[in-house]
Backbone as JSON, one array per atom type, in Angstrom:
{
  "sequence": "MDHKKRPEDKKRPEDRVGEQQVTYDIYAAMPDDGLRYEVLDGSLELMSPGPNTSHQILSYNLQFTLASGCRAEHLILSAPLDVILSPTNVVQPDLIFVRPERADIVTKRGIEGPPDLVVEILSPGSRHRDRVRKLRIYEKHGVPEYWILDPGAQTLEQHLLTGDRLELSRVYEGEEAVTSDRLPCVSFTVAGLFDDPTLRRLLSSN",
  "N": [[30.87, 2.72, -35.46], [27.55, 3.38, -34.5], [26.9, 5.3, -31.71], [24.86, 6.42, -30.93], [22.08, 6.77, -28.68], [19.51, 4.35, -28.51], [16.01, 4.3, -29.35], [14.33, 4.07, -27.43], [15.76, 4.18, -24.87], [15.46, 6.73, -24.05], [12.96, 7.08, -23.58], [10.45, 8.7, -21.28], [9.28, 8.06, -18.4], [6.22, 8.48, -18.06], [5.93, 7.36, -20.87], [6.6, 4.87, -20.82], [4.3, 3.71, -19.55], [1.86, 1.13, -19.18], [3.4, -0.46, -20.47], [4.81, -4.13, -20.91], [6.79, -6.54, -19.1], [8.57, -4.58, -17.33], [10.93, -4.44, -15.59], [12.03, -4.61, -11.97], [14.82, -3.43, -11.87], [14.66, -1.42, -14.08], [12.85, -0.28, -13.33], [13.71, 1.21, -11.21], [16.02, 2.74, -12.68], [14.68, 4.97, -13.87], [14.43, 8.35, -14.43], [13.53, 10.71, -12.02], [10.68, 11.88, -12.3], [8.33, 13.56, -10.91], [6.24, 11.87, -10.67], [4.68, 9.1, -9.36], [5.0, 5.71, -9.7], [4.22, 1.84, -9.88], [4.43, -1.29, -10.32], [3.07, -4.02, -11.58], [2.6, -6.74, -11.63], [4.74, -6.71, -13.93], [3.81, -4.85, -15.39], [4.01, -1.22, -15.89], [2.57, 1.0, -13.82], [1.24, 4.1, -13.62], [0.62, 5.64, -10.75], [-2.71, 7.02, -8.8], [-3.91, 10.71, -8.86], [-1.65, 12.73, -6.59], [-2.34, 11.87, -3.6], [-5.62, 12.64, -1.76], [-6.54, 15.38, 1.11], [-8.05, 14.48, 2.85], [-7.91, 11.55, 2.61], [-4.79, 11.57, 3.4], [-5.02, 12.82, 6.31], [-6.39, 10.33, 7.19], [-4.68, 8.12, 6.97], [-2.57, 9.36, 8.4], [-4.18, 9.08, 11.27], [-4.37, 6.46, 11.34], [-1.99, 5.3, 11.4], [-0.48, 6.47, 13.65], [-2.33, 5.6, 15.84], [-1.84, 2.63, 15.4], [0.64, 2.63, 15.97], [0.65, 3.85, 18.4], [0.11, 1.5, 20.13], [1.76, -0.68, 19.36], [4.39, 0.51, 18.41], [6.82, -0.77, 19.64], [6.79, -3.03, 19.08], [6.47, -3.68, 16.59], [8.0, -2.5, 13.16], [6.3, 0.76, 11.48], [5.79, 1.74, 8.53], [5.02, 4.47, 6.22], [3.76, 5.14, 3.0], [5.6, 7.13, 0.32], [7.02, 4.44, -0.17], [8.98, 1.83, -1.73], [7.78, -1.43, -1.75], [9.11, -4.65, -2.36], [8.25, -7.15, -4.15], [8.87, -9.18, -5.79], [11.03, -9.26, -8.74], [8.82, -7.97, -10.94], [7.22, -7.29, -9.48], [6.54, -4.52, -7.61], [5.18, -2.4, -5.34], [3.8, 0.26, -3.74], [2.1, 0.68, -0.91], [-0.32, 2.2, 1.3], [0.48, 2.06, 4.25], [2.85, 0.27, 6.06], [4.04, -2.84, 7.72], [5.95, -4.42, 9.72], [7.51, -6.81, 11.47], [9.61, -7.31, 14.23], [11.47, -9.44, 14.19], [11.72, -9.84, 11.44], [13.0, -8.21, 10.55], [14.77, -8.35, 8.51], [14.11, -7.89, 5.96], [13.81, -5.48, 5.7], [15.73, -3.16, 3.67], [18.28, -0.87, 1.83], [16.53, -0.48, -0.5], [14.23, -0.71, -0.23], [11.43, -2.53, 1.24], [12.08, -5.62, 0.88], [10.55, -8.25, -0.1], [7.38, -9.8, 1.05], [5.33, -7.79, 3.88], [4.09, -8.51, 7.25], [1.74, -6.84, 7.26], [-0.15, -4.81, 4.87], [-1.62, -1.91, 4.19], [-4.3, -0.38, 2.62], [-5.38, 2.45, 1.59], [-8.49, 3.62, 0.07], [-9.01, 5.69, -2.85], [-10.79, 7.54, -5.05], [-9.56, 6.94, -7.85], [-8.66, 4.72, -7.37], [-9.96, 2.1, -6.88], [-10.2, -0.41, -8.2], [-7.7, -1.13, -8.45], [-6.61, -1.13, -5.81], [-8.72, -3.39, -4.76], [-8.73, -5.48, -6.56], [-6.54, -6.1, -8.08], [-4.12, -5.59, -6.83], [-4.71, -6.77, -4.33], [-4.43, -9.48, -5.67], [-2.17, -9.67, -6.59], [-0.65, -9.18, -3.77], [-1.27, -11.52, -2.53], [-0.45, -13.84, -3.84], [2.15, -13.27, -3.26], [2.49, -13.87, -0.7], [1.59, -12.31, 1.25], [0.12, -11.81, 4.84], [-1.67, -10.65, 5.84], [-4.22, -7.92, 4.98], [-5.38, -5.14, 4.66], [-8.07, -2.98, 3.8], [-8.9, 0.12, 3.55], [-11.91, 2.12, 3.42], [-12.78, 5.66, 2.79], [-14.91, 6.58, 2.12], [-17.24, 4.84, 2.57], [-16.61, 4.55, 5.3], [-15.49, 2.19, 6.71], [-13.26, -0.69, 7.32], [-12.29, -3.5, 5.68], [-10.9, -6.25, 6.45], [-8.76, -8.74, 5.33], [-7.04, -11.73, 5.43], [-4.7, -14.22, 4.67], [-5.36, -17.27, 3.81], [-4.56, -20.22, 3.3], [-3.33, -20.25, 0.41], [-4.64, -18.23, -0.32], [-5.55, -14.92, -0.17], [-8.29, -13.77, 1.86], [-11.6, -12.52, 3.0], [-12.27, -11.8, 5.46], [-13.14, -10.22, 7.85], [-15.44, -7.35, 8.09], [-15.13, -4.01, 9.55], [-16.75, -1.67, 11.23], [-17.6, 1.2, 12.39], [-18.02, 1.24, 16.14], [-16.81, -1.03, 16.36], [-14.2, -3.54, 17.8], [-11.57, -3.23, 16.28], [-9.12, -5.75, 15.52], [-6.36, -8.41, 15.69], [-5.42, -11.25, 14.75], [-2.69, -12.54, 14.28], [-1.17, -9.97, 14.78], [-1.43, -9.15, 17.84], [-1.25, -6.52, 19.44], [-2.86, -4.89, 17.71], [-5.85, -3.05, 18.96], [-8.5, -0.71, 18.19], [-10.88, 1.49, 17.16], [-12.91, 1.72, 14.13], [-14.89, 3.86, 13.83], [-13.03, 6.01, 15.83], [-10.28, 6.37, 13.72], [-11.91, 7.84, 12.44], [-12.65, 9.83, 13.95], [-12.61, 13.03, 13.99], [-12.56, 16.51, 13.25], [-11.35, 18.08, 11.43], [-11.52, 16.25, 9.54], [-14.25, 15.17, 8.94], [-15.65, 17.5, 8.29], [-14.24, 17.53, 5.51], [-15.45, 14.97, 4.01], [-17.88, 15.24, 4.46], [-18.37, 16.99, 2.67], [-17.88, 16.32, 0.27]],
  "CA": [[29.75, 2.5, -35.4], [26.63, 4.4, -34.27], [26.55, 4.71, -30.37], [23.34, 7.17, -30.47], [21.32, 5.81, -27.71], [18.29, 3.29, -29.06], [14.94, 5.79, -29.4], [13.23, 3.27, -26.46], [16.51, 4.33, -24.14], [15.02, 8.13, -23.92], [11.67, 7.58, -22.67], [10.26, 9.17, -19.93], [8.75, 6.87, -17.54], [5.2, 8.23, -18.4], [6.06, 6.77, -21.85], [6.71, 3.68, -20.5], [3.2, 3.42, -18.72], [1.31, -0.09, -19.98], [4.64, -1.49, -20.82], [4.96, -5.12, -20.16], [7.94, -7.13, -18.84], [9.14, -3.72, -16.51], [11.46, -4.87, -13.91], [12.52, -3.13, -10.6], [15.75, -2.42, -12.35], [14.18, -0.98, -14.95], [12.18, 0.99, -12.72], [14.74, 2.44, -10.42], [16.69, 3.15, -13.4], [13.7, 5.67, -14.78], [14.42, 9.4, -13.91], [12.51, 10.95, -11.44], [9.79, 12.92, -12.78], [8.23, 13.49, -9.62], [5.2, 11.4, -10.2], [4.4, 7.76, -8.48], [4.53, 4.6, -10.71], [4.54, 1.0, -9.0], [5.41, -2.13, -11.16], [2.2, -4.87, -11.58], [2.93, -8.17, -13.0], [5.28, -6.33, -14.89], [3.18, -3.76, -16.4], [4.49, -0.03, -14.86], [1.42, 1.91, -13.9], [0.91, 5.77, -12.99], [-0.79, 5.88, -9.62], [-3.62, 7.95, -8.89], [-2.86, 11.71, -8.34], [-1.53, 12.85, -5.22], [-3.74, 11.68, -2.36], [-6.26, 13.91, -1.14], [-6.33, 15.56, 2.54], [-8.83, 13.42, 3.58], [-6.68, 10.52, 2.43], [-3.54, 11.87, 4.34], [-5.74, 12.41, 7.34], [-6.86, 8.91, 7.69], [-3.56, 7.74, 7.0], [-1.7, 9.65, 9.83], [-4.62, 9.27, 11.98], [-4.22, 5.27, 11.06], [-0.6, 4.94, 11.97], [-0.76, 7.47, 14.84], [-2.99, 4.9, 16.56], [-1.12, 1.67, 15.62], [1.63, 2.71, 16.43], [0.6, 4.25, 20.12], [0.27, 0.18, 20.96], [2.5, -1.4, 18.38], [5.4, 0.81, 17.63], [7.48, -1.69, 20.3], [6.66, -4.29, 18.27], [6.38, -3.37, 14.99], [8.36, -1.09, 12.16], [5.55, 0.98, 10.74], [5.83, 2.89, 7.75], [4.32, 5.1, 5.48], [4.25, 5.31, 1.73], [5.9, 6.82, -0.64], [8.39, 3.24, 0.07], [9.35, 0.57, -2.45], [8.04, -3.0, -1.65], [9.67, -5.23, -3.87], [7.82, -8.74, -3.72], [9.5, -9.65, -7.19], [11.37, -8.29, -9.99], [8.0, -7.61, -11.45], [5.89, -6.83, -8.75], [7.05, -3.22, -6.82], [4.05, -1.75, -4.85], [4.34, 1.42, -2.44], [1.37, 0.79, -0.28], [-0.01, 3.23, 2.18], [0.99, 1.64, 5.4], [3.44, -1.15, 6.49], [4.01, -3.09, 9.15], [7.53, -5.13, 9.37], [7.69, -7.76, 12.63], [11.03, -7.28, 14.38], [12.26, -10.85, 13.66], [11.89, -10.23, 10.04], [13.91, -6.99, 10.22], [15.61, -8.27, 7.37], [13.6, -8.18, 4.59], [14.72, -4.04, 5.35], [16.9, -2.61, 3.27], [18.11, 0.57, 1.0], [15.9, -0.16, -1.72], [12.7, -0.4, 0.36], [11.45, -3.87, 2.03], [12.41, -6.64, -0.05], [9.41, -9.37, 0.64], [6.01, -9.64, 1.99], [5.37, -7.19, 4.76], [3.55, -8.75, 7.89], [0.68, -6.43, 7.19], [-0.03, -3.88, 4.09], [-2.92, -1.14, 4.57], [-4.54, 0.63, 1.61], [-6.94, 3.37, 1.95], [-8.85, 3.88, -0.96], [-9.48, 6.84, -3.52], [-11.93, 7.33, -6.62], [-9.14, 6.33, -8.77], [-7.46, 3.32, -6.76], [-10.84, 1.15, -6.29], [-10.55, -1.62, -8.73], [-6.53, -2.0, -8.62], [-6.66, -1.85, -4.09], [-9.26, -4.13, -4.02], [-9.03, -6.85, -7.1], [-4.99, -6.61, -8.97], [-2.77, -5.54, -5.82], [-4.96, -7.91, -3.4], [-3.83, -10.73, -5.78], [-0.6, -9.62, -5.96], [-0.59, -9.32, -2.59], [-1.93, -12.95, -2.19], [0.13, -14.48, -4.82], [3.31, -13.03, -2.93], [1.84, -14.53, 0.95], [1.19, -11.22, 2.46], [-0.24, -12.94, 5.45], [-3.14, -9.56, 6.32], [-4.4, -6.58, 3.96], [-6.29, -4.33, 5.23], [-8.55, -1.73, 3.02], [-9.91, 1.22, 4.59], [-12.7, 3.25, 2.77], [-13.3, 6.46, 3.18], [-16.48, 6.96, 1.87], [-18.09, 3.34, 3.66], [-16.44, 4.28, 6.74], [-15.57, 0.6, 6.95], [-11.89, -1.45, 7.34], [-11.99, -4.64, 5.4], [-9.44, -7.36, 6.88], [-8.46, -9.86, 4.55], [-6.21, -12.79, 6.17], [-4.14, -15.29, 4.36], [-5.52, -18.58, 4.26], [-3.87, -21.48, 2.1], [-2.7, -19.13, -1.22], [-5.82, -17.57, -0.91], [-6.41, -13.87, 0.73], [-10.14, -14.16, 1.95], [-12.19, -11.83, 3.24], [-12.3, -12.18, 6.86], [-14.44, -9.03, 8.42], [-15.86, -5.78, 7.8], [-15.61, -3.59, 10.53], [-17.16, -0.06, 11.07], [-18.37, 2.08, 14.04], [-17.75, 1.08, 17.34], [-16.45, -2.28, 16.32], [-13.13, -3.22, 17.94], [-10.29, -4.12, 15.25], [-8.15, -6.84, 16.3], [-5.71, -9.6, 14.48], [-4.88, -12.38, 16.0], [-1.14, -12.02, 14.15], [-0.91, -8.56, 15.5], [-2.19, -8.82, 19.15], [-1.16, -5.29, 19.8], [-3.84, -4.03, 17.32], [-7.19, -2.25, 18.84], [-8.85, 0.32, 18.03], [-11.82, 1.62, 16.51], [-12.91, 2.55, 13.01], [-15.0, 5.15, 14.07], [-11.96, 6.68, 16.34], [-10.11, 7.1, 13.05], [-12.71, 9.19, 11.51], [-12.96, 10.89, 14.74], [-11.55, 14.13, 13.2], [-13.31, 17.57, 12.92], [-11.25, 18.44, 9.77], [-11.67, 15.13, 8.38], [-15.57, 14.82, 9.47], [-15.9, 18.28, 7.42], [-14.02, 17.2, 4.48], [-15.87, 14.03, 3.91], [-19.42, 15.64, 4.5], [-18.34, 18.33, 1.2], [-17.86, 15.12, -1.03]],
  "C": [[29.02, 3.2, -34.73], [26.42, 4.32, -32.54], [25.89, 5.58, -30.07], [22.63, 5.81, -29.28], [19.73, 5.39, -28.61], [17.12, 4.44, -28.83], [14.09, 4.78, -27.27], [14.04, 3.22, -24.76], [16.46, 5.58, -23.51], [13.9, 8.31, -23.5], [11.3, 7.86, -21.86], [9.44, 7.96, -19.56], [7.37, 7.02, -17.86], [5.01, 7.49, -19.67], [5.98, 5.59, -21.71], [5.18, 2.89, -19.69], [2.62, 2.11, -19.46], [2.19, -0.77, -20.5], [4.87, -3.16, -20.7], [6.82, -5.57, -19.99], [9.15, -5.54, -18.19], [9.6, -4.37, -15.54], [11.92, -4.04, -13.23], [13.6, -2.64, -11.12], [15.74, -1.44, -12.96], [13.74, 0.59, -14.61], [13.03, 1.69, -12.04], [15.4, 2.88, -11.32], [15.97, 4.87, -14.28], [14.28, 6.89, -13.66], [13.15, 9.83, -13.18], [11.84, 12.36, -12.18], [8.63, 13.61, -11.98], [6.56, 13.15, -9.74], [5.63, 10.26, -9.46], [4.07, 6.6, -9.22], [4.56, 3.14, -9.41], [4.26, -0.05, -10.75], [4.03, -3.4, -10.37], [2.09, -5.95, -12.12], [3.76, -7.58, -14.41], [5.09, -5.38, -15.77], [3.58, -2.54, -15.3], [3.08, 0.5, -15.16], [1.68, 2.82, -13.47], [0.03, 5.19, -11.71], [-1.66, 6.92, -9.74], [-3.14, 9.78, -8.61], [-2.54, 11.58, -7.35], [-2.39, 12.5, -4.14], [-4.51, 12.9, -1.65], [-6.25, 14.32, 0.34], [-7.06, 14.68, 2.9], [-8.05, 11.96, 4.03], [-5.74, 10.52, 3.64], [-3.99, 12.0, 5.75], [-5.74, 11.02, 8.11], [-5.86, 8.2, 7.53], [-2.58, 7.92, 8.16], [-2.85, 9.41, 10.81], [-4.45, 7.03, 12.39], [-3.14, 4.69, 12.02], [-0.19, 5.57, 13.59], [-1.63, 5.96, 15.75], [-2.33, 3.79, 16.69], [0.4, 1.98, 16.47], [1.93, 3.12, 17.84], [0.43, 2.52, 20.7], [1.33, -0.48, 20.2], [3.82, -0.75, 18.1], [6.67, -0.34, 18.03], [7.61, -2.67, 19.61], [6.58, -4.61, 16.91], [7.4, -2.16, 14.08], [7.3, -0.54, 11.18], [5.93, 2.39, 9.92], [4.69, 3.12, 6.7], [4.81, 5.09, 3.91], [4.75, 7.02, 1.49], [7.54, 5.92, -0.18], [8.25, 2.09, -0.79], [8.77, -0.68, -1.37], [8.29, -4.02, -2.66], [9.48, -6.72, -3.63], [8.28, -9.51, -4.8], [9.97, -8.63, -7.98], [10.45, -7.78, -10.63], [6.69, -7.21, -10.74], [6.7, -5.77, -7.69], [5.63, -2.41, -6.6], [4.65, -0.81, -3.75], [2.31, 1.23, -1.55], [1.02, 1.71, 0.94], [0.42, 3.21, 3.25], [1.55, 0.45, 5.24], [3.79, -1.08, 7.2], [5.08, -4.63, 9.11], [7.48, -5.77, 11.25], [9.48, -7.11, 12.81], [12.02, -8.46, 14.14], [12.19, -11.08, 12.06], [12.3, -9.01, 9.68], [14.6, -7.13, 9.1], [15.32, -7.97, 6.07], [13.59, -6.36, 4.39], [15.32, -3.9, 4.74], [16.9, -1.11, 2.55], [17.1, 0.6, 0.41], [14.63, -0.01, -1.24], [12.32, -1.61, 1.76], [11.26, -4.59, 0.75], [11.89, -7.94, 0.41], [8.08, -8.81, 1.16], [5.91, -8.77, 3.31], [4.06, -8.22, 5.7], [1.91, -8.36, 7.82], [0.62, -4.77, 5.99], [-1.65, -3.51, 4.07], [-3.22, -0.55, 2.92], [-5.96, 1.34, 1.72], [-7.28, 3.97, 0.62], [-9.59, 4.97, -1.78], [-10.14, 6.42, -4.75], [-10.95, 6.61, -7.37], [-8.23, 5.02, -8.76], [-8.2, 2.02, -6.63], [-10.59, -0.06, -6.84], [-8.46, -2.05, -8.68], [-6.14, -2.53, -6.94], [-7.33, -3.11, -4.3], [-9.26, -5.56, -5.17], [-7.07, -7.28, -7.66], [-4.6, -6.58, -7.91], [-3.25, -6.64, -4.49], [-4.51, -9.12, -4.73], [-2.9, -10.85, -5.85], [-0.37, -9.81, -4.97], [-0.7, -11.1, -1.69], [-0.7, -14.09, -2.7], [1.6, -14.55, -4.02], [3.16, -13.35, -1.22], [1.99, -13.48, 1.72], [0.18, -11.68, 3.44], [-1.98, -11.9, 5.97], [-3.2, -8.52, 5.18], [-5.68, -6.47, 4.19], [-6.8, -3.53, 4.08], [-9.87, -1.12, 3.62], [-10.54, 1.93, 3.69], [-13.31, 4.14, 3.18], [-14.24, 7.0, 3.5], [-17.63, 6.02, 2.47], [-17.86, 4.03, 5.2], [-16.24, 2.93, 7.26], [-13.98, 0.31, 6.68], [-12.55, -3.21, 6.88], [-10.86, -5.37, 5.79], [-9.41, -8.73, 5.92], [-7.05, -10.73, 4.78], [-5.93, -13.84, 4.87], [-4.73, -16.87, 4.39], [-5.27, -19.74, 3.15], [-3.19, -20.1, 1.47], [-3.97, -18.4, -1.35], [-5.94, -16.43, 0.17], [-8.06, -13.59, 0.77], [-10.42, -13.07, 3.4], [-12.47, -12.29, 4.5], [-13.44, -11.25, 7.95], [-14.51, -7.85, 7.75], [-16.01, -4.9, 9.1], [-16.17, -2.23, 10.43], [-17.68, 0.12, 12.48], [-17.09, 1.9, 15.11], [-16.94, -0.28, 17.74], [-14.63, -2.42, 16.56], [-12.07, -4.08, 16.7], [-9.25, -4.85, 15.58], [-7.93, -7.82, 15.14], [-4.98, -10.25, 15.64], [-3.06, -12.9, 15.34], [-0.48, -10.81, 14.58], [-1.67, -8.27, 16.63], [-2.02, -7.79, 19.84], [-1.59, -4.09, 18.77], [-5.18, -4.19, 18.15], [-7.61, -1.16, 19.14], [-9.94, 0.45, 16.88], [-12.31, 2.24, 15.09], [-13.38, 3.62, 13.53], [-13.93, 6.25, 15.06], [-10.69, 6.95, 14.97], [-10.5, 8.15, 12.41], [-13.05, 10.1, 12.52], [-12.08, 12.15, 14.91], [-12.51, 15.69, 12.66], [-12.73, 17.63, 11.24], [-11.91, 17.2, 8.66], [-13.24, 14.96, 8.09], [-15.72, 15.71, 7.99], [-15.73, 18.24, 5.81], [-14.87, 15.99, 3.79], [-17.39, 14.45, 3.63], [-19.57, 16.63, 3.21], [-18.53, 17.36, -0.21], [-19.39, 15.19, -1.34]]
}
């Protein structure tokens, strides 16, 4: 009997990109090649190149701002961390909120179930994925609140689950106070997130 591995067993992760019917177990068993992947509706997707500096500054500013008001009430985590919504939908949002009463979804593997809030920060290569594909996946799996932070427009889009649809509730900009009925500890301005000299310089040079 020939005990050699089948050709598909030797596939590198990047060779599986675009394959259908990839599950979490297949994804988790892949060798670490230093790249980041997500599983979207059973398709293995290579994420954009590593986030740029302005993306990371914004992510830090938002996480710090939210933690200042909400840390005692919520677990606030940042990428890279797997959010396992189903065997065929495994995503890595930029920021994740989990309320303490739902702490049981936090496991050694990652977050197993819909967080109370997910945040994506747009980058040039992620706009369609974040605005369309991942929005529909978050919607399908019952994520109650989804924010999209757009560095170019300097806006925050707040999507709320209404019935079985994630609907755009409001677009915040400037000095408008960002609030959330589901997360009463939230109160900040989008302008405050961008009030960083290094970030302003980086964005103005684009």
